[in-house]
C-alpha positions in Angstrom: 0.1 -0.1 -0.2 1.6 3.1 -1.1 1.6 6.0 2.0 -0.1 9.0 0.8 1.2 12.0 2.6 -1.8 13.9 2.1 -5.4 13.5 0.8 -7.6 16.3 0.0 -11.4 16.1 -0.6 -13.4 19.2 -2.2 -17.3 19.0 -2.5 -18.9 21.5 -3.8 -22.4 21.7 -4.2 -23.7 23.8 -7.5 -27.6 25.5 -6.2 -27.7 28.6 -9.1 -25.9 29.9 -12.2 -27.1 33.0 -13.9 -29.1 34.1 -10.9 -31.3 31.2 -11.6 -32.1 28.2 -9.1 -31.2 24.6 -10.1 -34.1 22.6 -9.8 -32.1 20.2 -8.5 -28.8 21.3 -7.2 -25.3 19.7 -8.5 -23.2 17.7 -6.5 -19.4 17.3 -8.0 -16.5 15.3 -5.5 -12.7 14.9 -6.0 -9.6 13.8 -4.0 -6.4 14.3 -4.6 -3.8 12.1 -3.2 -0.3 13.2 -3.0 2.2 10.9 -3.2 5.8 10.4 -3.8 7.2 9.5 -7.0 9.5 6.1 -6.8 11.0 7.0 -10.2 12.1 10.6 -9.5 14.7 11.4 -11.4 16.0 8.5 -12.8 14.3 7.5 -16.1 12.8 3.8 -16.3 11.5 1.2 -18.9 9.1 -0.4 -16.9 6.2 1.6 -14.8 4.3 -1.0 -13.5 4.9 -0.1 -9.6 3.1 3.2 -11.0 0.3 1.1 -12.5 -0.5 -0.9 -9.0 -0.4 2.5 -7.1 -3.2 4.0 -9.6 -5.6 0.9 -8.5 -4.7 1.3 -4.7 -5.4 4.8 -4.8 -8.9 4.1 -5.9 -9.3 0.9 -4.2 -8.8 3.4 -1.1 -10.2 7.0 -2.2 -12.8 6.3 -5.0 -16.0 4.9 -2.2 -15.4 8.3 -0.1 -15.3 10.5 -3.0 -18.5 9.0 -4.5 -19.9 9.0 -0.8 -20.0 12.2 -0.7 -22.0 13.4 -3.4 -25.6 13.9 -2.6 -27.3 11.5 -5.8 -25.4 8.7 -7.7 -22.9 9.3 -9.3 -23.2 10.1 -13.8 -19.9 11.8 -14.6 -16.4 11.2 -13.7 -12.9 12.2 -14.6 -9.2 11.9 -13.1 -5.7 13.1 -14.0 -2.5 13.9 -12.1 0.0 16.4 -11.5 4.0 15.6 -12.1 6.8 17.2 -9.9 9.5 18.7 -11.9 12.0 15.4 -11.1 9.3 13.2 -12.8 7.8 12.8 -16.0 4.5 13.0 -17.5 4.0 9.2 -18.3 4.8 8.9 -14.4 1.4 10.7 -13.9 -0.1 8.3 -16.7 1.1 5.2 -15.3 -0.9 5.9 -12.4 -3.8 6.8 -14.2 -4.5 4.8 -16.8 -4.1 0.8 -16.5 -5.9 0.7 -13.1 -7.5 3.4 -11.6 -10.6 3.4 -14.0 -11.6 0.1 -12.4 -11.9 0.6 -8.6 -13.6 4.2 -9.9 -16.3 2.2 -12.0 -16.6 -0.1 -8.5 -17.5 2.9 -6.3 -20.1 4.0 -8.7 -22.1 0.6 -10.0 -19.7 1.1 -13.1 -19.5 3.0 -16.1 -19.2 2.0 -20.0 -17.5 5.4 -21.0 -13.9 6.7 -21.3 -13.3 8.5 -18.1 -11.9 12.0 -19.1 -8.0 12.6 -18.2 -5.5 15.4 -18.1 -2.1 14.8 -16.6 0.9 17.4 -16.6 4.3 18.3 -15.2 3.8 21.2 -12.9 5.3 23.2 -9.4 4.0 23.8 -6.0 0.7 25.0 -6.0 0.6 24.0 -9.8 -3.6 24.0 -10.7 -4.8 20.5 -12.6 -8.6 20.9 -14.1 -9.9 17.2 -14.1 -11.9 16.5 -16.9 -15.9 15.5 -16.3 -17.7 13.3 -19.1 -20.6 11.6 -18.5 -19.8 7.5 -16.8 -21.8 6.0 -20.2 -22.7 8.3 -23.2 -19.1 9.3 -24.3 -21.4 11.9 -26.1 -23.4 13.4 -23.5 -22.0 17.4 -24.2 -24.5 18.1 -21.7 -21.9 16.6 -18.9 -18.9 17.8 -20.4 -17.3 19.9 -17.0 -14.0 20.3 -15.3 -12.9 20.6 -11.7 -10.2 22.4 -10.8 -8.2 21.2 -7.9 -5.2 22.9 -6.8 -2.7 22.0 -3.1 -0.3 24.7 -2.3 2.0 22.9 -0.9 2.2 19.7 -3.8 3.5 18.8 -6.2 6.9 18.4 -4.2 9.5 18.1 -6.5 9.9 14.5 -6.0 5.6 13.8 -5.9 2.9 13.2 -7.6 -0.8 14.5 -6.8 -3.6 11.5 -8.9 -7.0 12.9 -8.8 -10.2 11.6 -8.9 -13.5 13.6 -9.6 -17.6 12.5 -9.6 -20.0 14.4 -9.8 -24.4 14.0 -9.6 -25.2 16.2 -12.8 -24.0 17.9 -15.8 -23.0 21.5 -15.8 -26.2 24.2 -14.9 -29.1 24.5 -17.4 -27.1 22.9 -20.3 -28.0 23.7 -24.0 -25.6 22.4 -26.4 -27.6 19.1 -26.8 -26.6 15.3 -26.3 -24.6 15.2 -28.9 -24.4 11.7 -31.5 -26.7 9.4 -30.8 
């Protein structure tokens, strides 16, 4: 089990938009785990340890984050911030091969690809975590973003692994559902 230096959870509830009350508030939540990067400062061909770390983190925090929602999750997203002694591939290794399964397990499924974003970053950098519908990749109404920043992360030898869920799409969407 990978040690987590810090776990940040965030829950936001959107009650109105442009002065209009939503019929049902939208809740979005994320969890951001700050971990040491075992490959900081060195190149490695095999990043399997980071694959396992992503699966472990998802198993440990996905249910907690999903539990912050008021309604059932209908949208999800993930991302990573990699400190400057790492490389983007380290973040990708944390979020792609194994993080999705525990995320889907925490919300009872999800047939669509989980939108993601990875970037290199210094302390306090922000990450825009894209959200998309868990079952319909073409649901434009669920294309959204949560932004997260942690003042003291990522340190140069750390990775911040983020997963996010939402129980609704954007407030008052008017872009259409997309192709069927």
